[in-house]
N, C-alpha and C positions, 0 to 999 in steps of 0.2 A: 716469256713473250713480251716484246717491247710494246708498251701501251702509248697511244697518242697523248700528247701533252697540251692539246689545243684548249681544253676546257678549263684548265687550272686558273688562268688569270682572273676570271670574273665569276668563278663558282663560289660566290660569297654567301649565298643564302642557305647552303647545305650544311652549315655548322649547327649540329644538334637540332635538326628539324623534326624532333620526335613526335609521334602520335601513337597512342593518346598521351595525355597528361604532361604536355609541355606548358609551363606557365611562366609568365614574365612578371617581375615585380611591378605593382601598379596599385591603383586606388579604386577600382570598380569591380563589383561582383554581378554576375548575371544568372538568374534563376529561370530555367526554361521549362515550360509545360507543353507537352505534345498532346493535342486532342484531335479527335475525329470531328467531321463536320456536324455530326449529330450531338456533339457536346461530350461524348464518352471519352474518358481518358485512354490514351494509348498505353500499351503494356511495356514490359521491360525489354532491354537488349536492342533498342534502336540506336544506331550509330548517329551521334550528334557532333558535328564538326563546326568549330568556331573559325571563321575565315576572315582574313584581313580584308577590310572593305575596299581598299584601293587596288591591291595587287592580286587578290584571289589566292593568297598563300595560306595554307592551314596554320592556325596558331595553336589550337588545342583540340582534343577530341575526348568524348566521354560516351557512356552508354546510359540510356534511361533506366530508372528503377521500376519497381512494380507499378508505380503510379504514373508512369510516363513522364517523369521529371528528370532533369539533369541540371548540373550547375557548373559554372566556371568562376573560380575565385581568384582575385588578384589580377584582373585583366587590365592591361595598359589602356589608359584613356584614348579614345579614338573611334573610328567608324568600323563596323564589322557587319557580317551577316552570318546566319547559321544555316547549315545544310543538314537535312535529316534523311536517313535512308535505313532500310532494313527489310526483313521479311514481313510480308503482308501489307506493306504500304507503298504508295507511289512516292518517289523522291520529292522533297519539298524544300523550298528556300524561303527564309524569313523575310528577305528584303533587307536593305541597309538600315542599321540603327546605330545610335551613338552610345558609347559607354562614357558616362559623365560622373566624375568623382563626387559631384555635389549630391548625386542620387544615392550614393552608398551601394545598396543592393537593389537592382531593378528586375522586374519580372517580365518575361517575354512569352507570349502565347503563340504557338505555331499550329495551324490547322493542317492536317494530313488527310489524304484519301486512301481508303482501303483498296487493295488490288482486287480485281474481279477474278473469281475462280473459273477459268475457262477450260478446265481439264488438265491432264498431265502435261507437264513442261519438262524440258531436258534437264533443268537444274533443280527439279523438285526434291530429289533425294538429298542433294547437297544442302538446300535450305532447311530441310527437316533435321539434318544432322546438326546444323548450327543451332537451331532452336532447342533441340533436345539437350545439347551440351550445356547451354546457358540456363535453361529453365530448371535444371537440377541444382543450381547454386542455392544453398541455404541462405535465408535472410540474414543470419548473423554474419556469414562470410561477406555478403554483399555490403552490409553496413561497415565492416572493417575496411573494405575497398574504398568506400566513400570517404571514410575518415583518413585513409592513406592519401587520397587525392587532395583532400583539404590540407594535409601536411605538406604535400608536394607544392601546392600553391604558395605556401609560405616558405618554401625551400628548406623545410625542416626534414632533412633526409633521414636522420636517425629515427624520428618518430614515424615517418612514412615506411621505413624498413620494418619497424616493429609491427605496424598495423598490417602490412602486407604478409608478413610471416604468420600473423594470427589468422588472416583470411585463408592462407594456404593450409594451416594446421586444421582449420575447421573443414575445409573442402580441398583436399589435395589435387583434385582434377581442375582447379580453377585457372584456366589458361589466361584470362584477363589479368589476374593477380600476378602471375609469372611475367607477363608482358610488362606490367608497370614496375615490377621488381627489376627488370632489365633496364628500364628508364632510370630508376634510382641509382643503380650501379653505374650507369653511364655518366650521370651527373656527378658522381663521386670518383670518377676515373678508375673504377674497378672493372676493367674490360673483360677479365677472365670470368668473373661472376655474371657480368652482363650477358656474355655469350651463353653461359650455362642456363640462365633464366629464360632467355629467348628460345634456345633450343628446346627446353622443356615445354614452353608454351606451344610451339608448333607440333610437338609430339602429341600433346594432349588434344589439340584441336587443329586438324589439317585444313580448316576453313576459316581460321581467324586471321584476317588480312593484316591488322595492325602489327601482329608479331612477325609476320613474314616481311613486312615493310621495314620494321625496326632492325631485324637481323640483316636484311639487305643493306641498310645504311651502314651497319657495323662492318659488313664485308667490303663496302666501298671504302670506308676509312682504313681498312686493313689491306686495301688494294687487291682483294680477292674478287676481281670483277666477274670471272665466270660463275662463281657461286652466287654473287649478288644478282646477276642476270636471272639465274634460275629461281631464286627466292622472290624476286620482284615480279617475275612472270606469274608465279603462284598468287601473289597478292593482287595483281591486276586481273587474274582470272576470277578471283572471288569477288572483287569489287572493281569492275571495269570502268566505273565513273569516277574513281579517285584519281584526279589529275596529278596530285603530288606523287603518287606511286608510279604513274605512267612517266612522269618526268625523270624520276630516279631510274626507272627501267631503261628509258632512252639513253641516259648517261652511261649505264653499265653496258648496254649494247654497243654504244659508240666505242667505249674503251676496249672491247674485245673485237673491234673492227667489224661488227655486224651492222654495217651502215644502213642497208635497206631496212633492217628491223628497227633501228633507231629512228629513222625518218617516219616509219609507220607508227611507232609508239608516240612520237611527237605530234603527228597529225591526229591520232586518236584522242590525245589530250585536248588538242585545239577544238576538235569536233564535238567533244562531250558537252552535255547540257550544263555542267558545272563550270565555274570559273577556273581558269588554268594559269599556272605560272608562266610568265612571258619567256622564261628561260628555255622552254621547250623549243622555241623558234631558233634560239642560238645553237642548240644542239643539232637541230635539223640542218641549219645552215652549214655547220662544220662538217656534218656527214655528207652533204651535197658537195662540199669542196673536196673531200677525200675521193669522191667519185668524179671529180672534174666537171661538175655540173654548176658552173659559175652563175648562170642566170637564175637557177633555182635557189642557189645560196643567197644571192643578192635579194631575192624576193622574201626569203625568210628573215634576213637581217632587217629589211624594211618593216615587216610585220612586227618584229621585236621592238623597233623604235616607235611604232605606232602605239604599242601597248605599254611601253616603258620609255617615254620620251626624254627623261632626265635622270641624272645620277651617274655614278662612276661606271656602271655597266653600259649605260647608253653611250657615254663618251668613248668607251673602249670599242663598241660596235661601230660608231662613226669612224673611228680610226681604221678599223678593218675595211670598211666600205671604201674609204679614201685610198687605201693600198690596192684594193681590187680595181678601182677605176683608174688609178695612176700608178701602175706597178713599178715605174722607174723612179718614183720619188722616194 
């Protein structure tokens, strides 16, 4: 199947955008405490995402431990905000804060609200399955995963691999450990074992969105766009507020010429309460162009420039707009 080539020139930010456990070399650490309004500590397995403060792009992800804590080590100096989501709480945003190398390790407290129990919900069984799978993780295995994440922050892939294998030996059903194992193999260019680890993660937990997202990214790199679409649809169904997953889904849908679906996914990302990558508007614009809806395409390009007014990608979009408005030039 011949795939469109429109997206390639400015698809810069999709190089290794792994979650969780992508870390960049830097000089600041962030220790996060999630607490309820009454001061009680939140429990384990809440998804904590570190987001770029300017573009809303996910930088790294982690899960809270039994004390409602998570940490990001080796974060590049700059502005960020943290998004918290999970079973039993309302989504929360920390607001913008600065990682400053002079502070070394800084502590961030984020208040969350518990969701009200209003009876049976359509996704209740799914949420219960996620909680049961994660709550069975022994503390020793969880500590090995934490140590692996610390090693990954330092790009010590050998040590990270050792710690992850120990976590899996303690708890062979540890989907999160297999997911991070896939990340390590990706960073060491061992794509065969990366795929094996991620496939194992989704077999162990059919509701673990990060593994579906990571495997979807691998399929995009392998140009297996139909399977990428399927995997990213699953990730989006589990975590419909993850705008990074929605952007990847829109890209896969575009590449298999499901243009209406790509536009819908891009709009879903834009309408989500969470910050979204500006690139979703570029994908939507290209999909509109494929459907010969030039006015809609132009509107999406203009939204892209409003959200990302400078840089190589913005220059490229301005060039596209000029060609649309002056096709003979």
